[in-house]
VOTI-356752 format. One record per atom (N, C-alpha, C): atom name; residue in three letters; residue number from 1; x, z, y. Coordinates in Angstrom, 2 decimals. Layout:
N
{node CA, ALA, NUM, {X, Z, Y}}
...
This chain:
115
{node N, GLN, 1, {63.26, 54.99, 38.12}}
{node CA, GLN, 1, {61.78, 55.00, 38.42}}
{node C, GLN, 1, {61.94, 56.77, 37.84}}
{node N, VAL, 2, {60.90, 57.11, 38.18}}
{node CA, VAL, 2, {60.46, 58.92, 38.06}}
{node C, VAL, 2, {60.33, 59.31, 37.05}}
{node N, GLN, 3, {61.45, 60.64, 36.90}}
{node CA, GLN, 3, {61.24, 60.64, 35.41}}
{node C, GLN, 3, {61.76, 62.35, 35.54}}
{node N, LEU, 4, {60.39, 63.14, 34.59}}
{node CA, LEU, 4, {60.41, 64.52, 34.44}}
{node C, LEU, 4, {60.14, 65.15, 32.84}}
{node N, VAL, 5, {61.42, 65.96, 32.97}}
{node CA, VAL, 5, {61.66, 65.84, 31.74}}
{node C, VAL, 5, {62.05, 67.49, 31.60}}
{node N, GLU, 6, {60.46, 68.34, 30.87}}
{node CA, GLU, 6, {60.52, 69.70, 30.70}}
{node C, GLU, 6, {61.49, 70.09, 29.37}}
{node N, SER, 7, {61.52, 71.06, 29.62}}
{node CA, SER, 7, {62.48, 72.02, 28.19}}
{node C, SER, 7, {61.97, 73.71, 28.69}}
{node N, GLY, 8, {62.48, 74.27, 26.92}}
{node CA, GLY, 8, {62.24, 75.87, 27.10}}
{node C, GLY, 8, {60.96, 76.47, 26.54}}
{node N, GLY, 9, {60.34, 75.26, 26.41}}
{node CA, GLY, 9, {59.01, 76.21, 25.38}}
{node C, GLY, 9, {59.13, 76.70, 23.84}}
{node N, GLY, 10, {58.88, 77.27, 23.81}}
{node CA, GLY, 10, {58.64, 77.65, 22.11}}
{node C, GLY, 10, {57.61, 78.50, 21.38}}
{node N, LEU, 11, {58.04, 79.85, 20.37}}
{node CA, LEU, 11, {56.90, 80.68, 20.18}}
{node C, LEU, 11, {57.87, 82.39, 20.64}}
{node N, VAL, 12, {56.78, 82.75, 21.14}}
{node CA, VAL, 12, {56.94, 84.04, 21.83}}
{node C, VAL, 12, {55.96, 84.84, 21.54}}
{node N, GLN, 13, {56.08, 85.97, 20.82}}
{node CA, GLN, 13, {55.43, 87.17, 21.19}}
{node C, GLN, 13, {54.48, 87.78, 21.73}}
{node N, PRO, 14, {53.06, 88.06, 21.49}}
{node CA, PRO, 14, {52.87, 89.03, 22.82}}
{node C, PRO, 14, {53.62, 89.85, 23.61}}
{node N, GLY, 15, {53.45, 89.86, 25.23}}
{node CA, GLY, 15, {54.44, 90.39, 25.92}}
{node C, GLY, 15, {55.89, 90.09, 26.41}}
{node N, GLY, 16, {56.20, 89.12, 25.00}}
{node CA, GLY, 16, {57.56, 88.57, 25.47}}
{node C, GLY, 16, {57.26, 87.70, 26.81}}
{node N, SER, 17, {58.85, 86.98, 27.20}}
{node CA, SER, 17, {58.57, 85.89, 28.05}}
{node C, SER, 17, {59.60, 84.55, 27.93}}
{node N, LEU, 18, {59.25, 83.69, 28.64}}
{node CA, LEU, 18, {60.03, 82.10, 28.85}}
{node C, LEU, 18, {59.91, 81.92, 29.71}}
{node N, ARG, 19, {61.02, 80.82, 29.92}}
{node CA, ARG, 19, {61.30, 80.46, 31.13}}
{node C, ARG, 19, {61.41, 78.45, 30.89}}
{node N, LEU, 20, {60.62, 78.08, 31.89}}
{node CA, LEU, 20, {60.77, 76.90, 31.42}}
{node C, LEU, 20, {61.15, 75.77, 32.78}}
{node N, SER, 21, {62.20, 74.88, 32.01}}
{node CA, SER, 21, {62.68, 74.30, 33.26}}
{node C, SER, 21, {61.88, 72.79, 33.49}}
{node N, CYS, 22, {62.27, 72.06, 34.42}}
{node CA, CYS, 22, {61.91, 70.51, 34.54}}
{node C, CYS, 22, {62.74, 70.17, 35.02}}
{node N, ALA, 23, {63.93, 68.97, 34.91}}
{node CA, ALA, 23, {64.37, 67.95, 35.36}}
{node C, ALA, 23, {63.75, 66.91, 35.74}}
{node N, ALA, 24, {63.76, 66.47, 37.40}}
{node CA, ALA, 24, {63.35, 65.44, 38.04}}
{node C, ALA, 24, {64.45, 64.27, 38.34}}
{node N, SER, 25, {64.66, 63.56, 37.76}}
{node CA, SER, 25, {65.08, 62.51, 38.80}}
{node C, SER, 25, {64.13, 61.20, 38.86}}
{node N, GLY, 26, {65.64, 60.08, 40.05}}
{node CA, GLY, 26, {64.23, 58.99, 40.53}}
{node C, GLY, 26, {63.30, 59.39, 41.97}}
{node N, ILE, 27, {63.93, 60.71, 42.36}}
{node CA, ILE, 27, {62.94, 60.93, 43.61}}
{node C, ILE, 27, {63.86, 61.76, 44.06}}
{node N, ILE, 28, {63.94, 61.94, 45.58}}
{node CA, ILE, 28, {64.20, 63.18, 46.33}}
{node C, ILE, 28, {63.85, 64.05, 46.09}}
{node N, PHE, 29, {64.25, 64.80, 45.47}}
{node CA, PHE, 29, {63.49, 65.83, 44.93}}
{node C, PHE, 29, {63.65, 67.21, 46.01}}
{node N, SER, 30, {64.52, 66.97, 47.08}}
{node CA, SER, 30, {63.82, 68.54, 47.85}}
{node C, SER, 30, {62.71, 67.80, 48.89}}
{node N, ILE, 31, {62.47, 67.01, 49.13}}
{node CA, ILE, 31, {61.19, 66.46, 49.70}}
{node C, ILE, 31, {59.69, 67.06, 49.03}}
{node N, TYR, 32, {59.95, 66.71, 47.75}}
{node CA, TYR, 32, {58.51, 66.88, 46.90}}
{node C, TYR, 32, {58.04, 68.18, 46.44}}
{node N, ALA, 33, {56.81, 68.00, 46.89}}
{node CA, ALA, 33, {55.91, 69.38, 45.67}}
{node C, ALA, 33, {56.22, 69.29, 44.72}}
{node N, MET, 34, {56.34, 70.51, 44.06}}
{node CA, MET, 34, {56.24, 70.31, 42.15}}
{node C, MET, 34, {55.46, 71.38, 41.78}}
{node N, ALA, 35, {54.82, 70.87, 40.40}}
{node CA, ALA, 35, {53.66, 71.66, 40.15}}
{node C, ALA, 35, {53.96, 71.71, 38.41}}
{node N, TRP, 36, {53.31, 73.17, 37.91}}
{node CA, TRP, 36, {53.35, 73.59, 36.45}}
{node C, TRP, 36, {51.70, 73.02, 36.17}}
{node N, TYR, 37, {51.15, 72.32, 35.03}}
{node CA, TYR, 37, {49.97, 72.52, 34.42}}
{node C, TYR, 37, {49.98, 72.86, 33.36}}
{node N, ARG, 38, {49.10, 73.27, 32.40}}
{node CA, ARG, 38, {48.82, 73.46, 31.21}}
{node C, ARG, 38, {47.21, 72.87, 30.43}}
{node N, GLN, 39, {47.75, 72.55, 29.40}}
{node CA, GLN, 39, {46.20, 72.47, 28.50}}
{node C, GLN, 39, {46.06, 72.90, 27.37}}
{node N, ALA, 40, {45.05, 73.55, 26.86}}
{node CA, ALA, 40, {44.67, 74.37, 25.81}}
{node C, ALA, 40, {44.36, 73.55, 24.47}}
{node N, PRO, 41, {44.34, 73.52, 23.51}}
{node CA, PRO, 41, {43.32, 72.79, 22.82}}
{node C, PRO, 41, {42.28, 73.02, 23.44}}
{node N, GLY, 42, {41.67, 71.56, 23.13}}
{node CA, GLY, 42, {40.04, 71.91, 23.76}}
{node C, GLY, 42, {39.83, 72.48, 24.76}}
{node N, LYS, 43, {40.14, 72.23, 25.73}}
{node CA, LYS, 43, {40.18, 72.53, 27.67}}
{node C, LYS, 43, {41.07, 71.42, 28.13}}
{node N, GLN, 44, {39.99, 71.44, 29.13}}
{node CA, GLN, 44, {40.95, 70.80, 30.24}}
{node C, GLN, 44, {42.40, 71.21, 30.86}}
{node N, ARG, 45, {42.89, 69.89, 31.59}}
{node CA, ARG, 45, {44.25, 70.61, 31.62}}
{node C, ARG, 45, {44.02, 71.25, 33.17}}
{node N, GLU, 46, {45.04, 72.17, 33.40}}
{node CA, GLU, 46, {44.44, 73.42, 34.74}}
{node C, GLU, 46, {46.32, 73.76, 35.33}}
{node N, LEU, 47, {45.90, 74.04, 36.85}}
{node CA, LEU, 47, {47.20, 73.85, 37.77}}
{node C, LEU, 47, {47.55, 75.92, 36.86}}
{node N, VAL, 48, {48.90, 75.52, 36.85}}
{node CA, VAL, 48, {49.65, 76.92, 36.60}}
{node C, VAL, 48, {49.81, 77.83, 37.97}}
{node N, ALA, 49, {50.70, 76.65, 38.50}}
{node CA, ALA, 49, {51.46, 76.87, 40.12}}
{node C, ALA, 49, {51.75, 75.96, 40.73}}
{node N, ALA, 50, {52.20, 76.13, 41.61}}
{node CA, ALA, 50, {52.63, 75.21, 42.69}}
{node C, ALA, 50, {53.94, 75.51, 43.46}}
{node N, ILE, 51, {54.84, 74.65, 44.00}}
{node CA, ILE, 51, {55.92, 74.87, 45.02}}
{node C, ILE, 51, {55.60, 73.95, 45.77}}
{node N, GLY, 52, {55.80, 73.73, 47.19}}
{node CA, GLY, 52, {55.86, 73.27, 47.99}}
{node C, GLY, 52, {57.46, 72.96, 48.48}}
{node N, SER, 53, {57.90, 71.80, 49.48}}
{node CA, SER, 53, {59.26, 71.57, 49.37}}
{node C, SER, 53, {59.72, 72.74, 50.39}}
{node N, GLY, 54, {59.49, 73.29, 51.05}}
{node CA, GLY, 54, {59.60, 74.01, 52.32}}
{node C, GLY, 54, {59.80, 75.91, 51.03}}
{node N, GLY, 55, {59.03, 75.91, 49.79}}
{node CA, GLY, 55, {59.28, 77.33, 48.77}}
{node C, GLY, 55, {58.72, 77.62, 48.98}}
{node N, SER, 56, {57.11, 77.50, 49.91}}
{node CA, SER, 56, {55.81, 78.02, 49.68}}
{node C, SER, 56, {55.55, 78.15, 47.98}}
{node N, SER, 57, {54.30, 78.84, 47.63}}
{node CA, SER, 57, {53.94, 78.57, 46.01}}
{node C, SER, 57, {52.74, 79.46, 46.16}}
{node N, ASN, 58, {51.92, 78.68, 44.95}}
{node CA, ASN, 58, {50.60, 79.36, 44.50}}
{node C, ASN, 58, {50.53, 79.47, 43.21}}
{node N, TYR, 59, {49.59, 80.36, 42.77}}
{node CA, TYR, 59, {49.16, 80.47, 41.37}}
{node C, TYR, 59, {47.59, 80.53, 40.87}}
{node N, ALA, 60, {47.37, 80.34, 39.75}}
{node CA, ALA, 60, {46.48, 80.64, 39.07}}
{node C, ALA, 60, {45.65, 81.85, 38.99}}
{node N, ASP, 61, {44.75, 82.52, 38.97}}
{node CA, ASP, 61, {44.64, 83.54, 39.27}}
{node C, ASP, 61, {44.85, 84.02, 38.12}}
{node N, SER, 62, {44.89, 83.48, 36.65}}
{node CA, SER, 62, {44.99, 83.73, 35.57}}
{node C, SER, 62, {47.03, 84.32, 35.14}}
{node N, VAL, 63, {47.63, 83.81, 35.99}}
{node CA, VAL, 63, {48.64, 84.05, 36.01}}
{node C, VAL, 63, {49.46, 85.22, 37.23}}
{node N, LYS, 64, {48.86, 85.31, 38.29}}
{node CA, LYS, 64, {49.36, 86.04, 39.27}}
{node C, LYS, 64, {49.67, 87.50, 38.88}}
{node N, GLY, 65, {51.31, 87.75, 39.24}}
{node CA, GLY, 65, {52.15, 88.40, 38.60}}
{node C, GLY, 65, {52.17, 88.92, 37.51}}
{node N, ARG, 66, {52.58, 87.12, 37.04}}
{node CA, ARG, 66, {52.89, 87.34, 35.64}}
{node C, ARG, 66, {53.96, 86.19, 35.54}}
{node N, PHE, 67, {53.81, 85.09, 36.25}}
{node CA, PHE, 67, {54.57, 84.16, 36.35}}
{node C, PHE, 67, {55.17, 83.85, 37.66}}
{node N, THR, 68, {56.40, 83.10, 37.95}}
{node CA, THR, 68, {56.68, 82.62, 38.90}}
{node C, THR, 68, {57.46, 81.32, 38.96}}
{node N, ILE, 69, {57.25, 80.68, 40.19}}
{node CA, ILE, 69, {57.44, 79.17, 40.35}}
{node C, ILE, 69, {59.05, 79.28, 41.15}}
{node N, SER, 70, {60.25, 78.22, 40.80}}
{node CA, SER, 70, {60.71, 78.71, 41.67}}
{node C, SER, 70, {61.37, 77.05, 41.83}}
{node N, ARG, 71, {62.41, 76.69, 42.61}}
{node CA, ARG, 71, {62.82, 75.35, 42.46}}
{node C, ARG, 71, {64.33, 75.34, 42.90}}
{node N, ASP, 72, {65.13, 74.50, 42.44}}
{node CA, ASP, 72, {66.92, 74.11, 42.54}}
{node C, ASP, 72, {66.64, 73.09, 42.75}}
{node N, ASN, 73, {66.97, 73.06, 44.26}}
{node CA, ASN, 73, {67.14, 71.36, 45.36}}
{node C, ASN, 73, {68.40, 70.86, 44.98}}
{node N, VAL, 74, {69.64, 71.53, 44.80}}
{node CA, VAL, 74, {70.73, 70.73, 44.43}}
{node C, VAL, 74, {70.77, 70.84, 42.59}}
{node N, LYS, 75, {70.41, 71.43, 41.83}}
{node CA, LYS, 75, {70.05, 70.40, 40.28}}
{node C, LYS, 75, {68.92, 69.66, 40.07}}
{node N, SER, 76, {67.88, 69.58, 41.26}}
{node CA, SER, 76, {66.75, 69.02, 40.93}}
{node C, SER, 76, {65.77, 69.36, 39.94}}
{node N, THR, 77, {65.52, 70.65, 40.02}}
{node CA, THR, 77, {64.98, 71.12, 38.88}}
{node C, THR, 77, {63.98, 72.37, 39.73}}
{node N, VAL, 78, {62.91, 72.60, 38.87}}
{node CA, VAL, 78, {61.70, 73.42, 38.79}}
{node C, VAL, 78, {61.56, 74.35, 37.58}}
{node N, TYR, 79, {61.56, 75.64, 37.59}}
{node CA, TYR, 79, {61.26, 76.79, 36.75}}
{node C, TYR, 79, {59.62, 77.20, 36.85}}
{node N, LEU, 80, {59.77, 77.98, 35.86}}
{node CA, LEU, 80, {58.62, 78.54, 35.79}}
{node C, LEU, 80, {59.15, 79.90, 34.78}}
{node N, GLN, 81, {59.49, 80.65, 35.39}}
{node CA, GLN, 81, {59.30, 82.27, 34.88}}
{node C, GLN, 81, {58.29, 82.35, 34.32}}
{node N, MET, 82, {58.17, 82.84, 32.92}}
{node CA, MET, 82, {56.93, 83.56, 32.56}}
{node C, MET, 82, {56.90, 84.42, 31.48}}
{node N, ASN, 83, {56.37, 85.90, 32.75}}
{node CA, ASN, 83, {56.78, 87.29, 31.54}}
{node C, ASN, 83, {54.83, 87.74, 31.43}}
{node N, SER, 84, {54.88, 89.19, 30.53}}
{node CA, SER, 84, {54.00, 89.53, 30.11}}
{node C, SER, 84, {52.90, 88.44, 29.40}}
{node N, LEU, 85, {53.45, 87.49, 28.55}}
{node CA, LEU, 85, {53.06, 86.20, 27.71}}
{node C, LEU, 85, {51.54, 86.92, 26.88}}
{node N, LYS, 86, {50.69, 86.12, 27.25}}
{node CA, LYS, 86, {49.31, 86.42, 26.57}}
{node C, LYS, 86, {49.07, 85.21, 25.36}}
{node N, PRO, 87, {48.36, 85.74, 24.63}}
{node CA, PRO, 87, {47.84, 84.54, 23.77}}
{node C, PRO, 87, {46.88, 83.79, 24.09}}
{node N, ASP, 88, {46.01, 83.66, 25.19}}
{node CA, ASP, 88, {45.33, 82.94, 25.92}}
{node C, ASP, 88, {46.36, 81.63, 26.79}}
{node N, ASP, 89, {47.68, 82.36, 27.15}}
{node CA, ASP, 89, {48.80, 81.11, 27.93}}
{node C, ASP, 89, {49.03, 80.46, 26.88}}
{node N, THR, 90, {48.88, 80.19, 25.50}}
{node CA, THR, 90, {49.19, 79.06, 24.47}}
{node C, THR, 90, {48.55, 77.60, 25.25}}
{node N, ALA, 91, {49.86, 76.72, 25.26}}
{node CA, ALA, 91, {48.94, 75.33, 25.79}}
{node C, ALA, 91, {50.45, 74.72, 25.84}}
{node N, VAL, 92, {50.20, 73.13, 25.53}}
{node CA, VAL, 92, {51.33, 72.58, 26.09}}
{node C, VAL, 92, {51.33, 72.38, 27.77}}
{node N, TYR, 93, {52.71, 72.71, 28.68}}
{node CA, TYR, 93, {52.87, 72.67, 29.40}}
{node C, TYR, 93, {53.43, 71.48, 30.36}}
{node N, TYR, 94, {52.99, 71.31, 31.20}}
{node CA, TYR, 94, {53.49, 69.76, 31.78}}
{node C, TYR, 94, {53.76, 70.06, 33.54}}
{node N, CYS, 95, {54.55, 69.61, 33.74}}
{node CA, CYS, 95, {55.55, 69.46, 35.08}}
{node C, CYS, 95, {54.78, 68.33, 35.73}}
{node N, ASN, 96, {54.68, 68.29, 37.05}}
{node CA, ASN, 96, {53.98, 67.10, 37.73}}
{node C, ASN, 96, {54.56, 67.18, 39.34}}
{node N, THR, 97, {54.75, 66.07, 39.54}}
{node CA, THR, 97, {54.99, 65.61, 41.00}}
{node C, THR, 97, {53.91, 64.37, 41.31}}
{node N, PHE, 98, {53.84, 63.94, 42.88}}
{node CA, PHE, 98, {53.07, 63.16, 43.70}}
{node C, PHE, 98, {53.64, 62.25, 44.54}}
{node N, ASP, 99, {53.37, 61.03, 44.58}}
{node CA, ASP, 99, {53.90, 60.93, 46.17}}
{node C, ASP, 99, {52.02, 60.10, 46.66}}
{node N, GLU, 100, {52.25, 59.27, 47.56}}
{node CA, GLU, 100, {51.40, 58.49, 48.29}}
{node C, GLU, 100, {50.45, 57.32, 47.17}}
{node N, THR, 101, {51.27, 57.37, 46.16}}
{node CA, THR, 101, {50.57, 56.23, 45.55}}
{node C, THR, 101, {50.14, 56.55, 43.70}}
{node N, ARG, 102, {50.54, 57.80, 43.54}}
{node CA, ARG, 102, {50.33, 58.11, 42.20}}
{node C, ARG, 102, {51.10, 59.37, 41.79}}
{node N, ALA, 103, {50.47, 59.92, 41.05}}
{node CA, ALA, 103, {50.98, 61.86, 40.14}}
{node C, ALA, 103, {52.08, 61.00, 38.95}}
{node N, TYR, 104, {53.14, 61.86, 38.83}}
{node CA, TYR, 104, {53.76, 62.02, 37.92}}
{node C, TYR, 104, {53.53, 62.69, 37.12}}
{node N, TRP, 105, {54.24, 63.10, 35.75}}
{node CA, TRP, 105, {53.93, 63.83, 34.64}}
{node C, TRP, 105, {55.04, 63.85, 33.12}}
{node N, GLY, 106, {55.85, 64.85, 33.11}}
{node CA, GLY, 106, {56.52, 64.71, 32.12}}
{node C, GLY, 106, {55.99, 64.73, 30.96}}
{node N, GLN, 107, {56.41, 64.85, 29.53}}
{node CA, GLN, 107, {56.02, 64.89, 28.15}}
{node C, GLN, 107, {55.49, 66.47, 27.97}}
{node N, GLY, 108, {55.54, 67.23, 28.62}}
{node CA, GLY, 108, {55.29, 68.55, 28.26}}
{node C, GLY, 108, {55.78, 69.11, 26.76}}
{node N, THR, 109, {55.99, 70.45, 27.04}}
{node CA, THR, 109, {56.35, 71.73, 26.16}}
{node C, THR, 109, {55.59, 72.76, 25.72}}
{node N, GLN, 110, {55.82, 72.63, 24.74}}
{node CA, GLN, 110, {54.56, 73.66, 23.83}}
{node C, GLN, 110, {54.88, 75.08, 23.89}}
{node N, VAL, 111, {54.10, 75.62, 24.45}}
{node CA, VAL, 111, {54.27, 77.21, 24.24}}
{node C, VAL, 111, {53.17, 78.41, 23.43}}
{node N, THR, 112, {53.74, 79.03, 22.44}}
{node CA, THR, 112, {52.38, 78.85, 21.77}}
{node C, THR, 112, {53.15, 81.04, 21.50}}
{node N, VAL, 113, {52.12, 81.64, 21.91}}
{node CA, VAL, 113, {52.30, 83.34, 22.37}}
{node C, VAL, 113, {51.42, 83.54, 20.67}}
{node N, SER, 114, {51.95, 84.07, 20.26}}
{node CA, SER, 114, {51.40, 84.71, 18.59}}
{node C, SER, 114, {52.66, 85.49, 18.24}}
{node N, SER, 115, {51.77, 86.41, 17.24}}
{node CA, SER, 115, {52.64, 87.76, 16.61}}
{node C, SER, 115, {52.33, 86.99, 15.16}}
C-alpha cells in the first residue's frame, strides 16, 4: 500500500531554516507528482508547493522565494527546504500524492516558528 512518511519538523526561530523530507513507498515514485500542504490551527489545509514527475514546480504566493521543493527519484523522497521562516509558517505540514482513484497523505510533521 502507499505510505508517505514525513520528517524534519521542529521548533525554529523567525528567520531560520528547516528541511522537511517525505519518504514514499508503494508507488513508482518517479511518475507521480508530489506536493506539500500545511494546516494551521483553525484554518483550512492549503497547498504550499508541488512538483511534477518531470521536475516542474509551483508555489503558493506566500512562500515564493523562501521555500524550494525538490525530489530524489532514487531515494523516492520529496523535500521542502524552508528558509526565512516566519511565525505565519507555523502549521502541520503534510506530504501528498494522488492517482486516478484517490489522494494519499502522510501523518504530518509539526513546524513551529517562534522566538
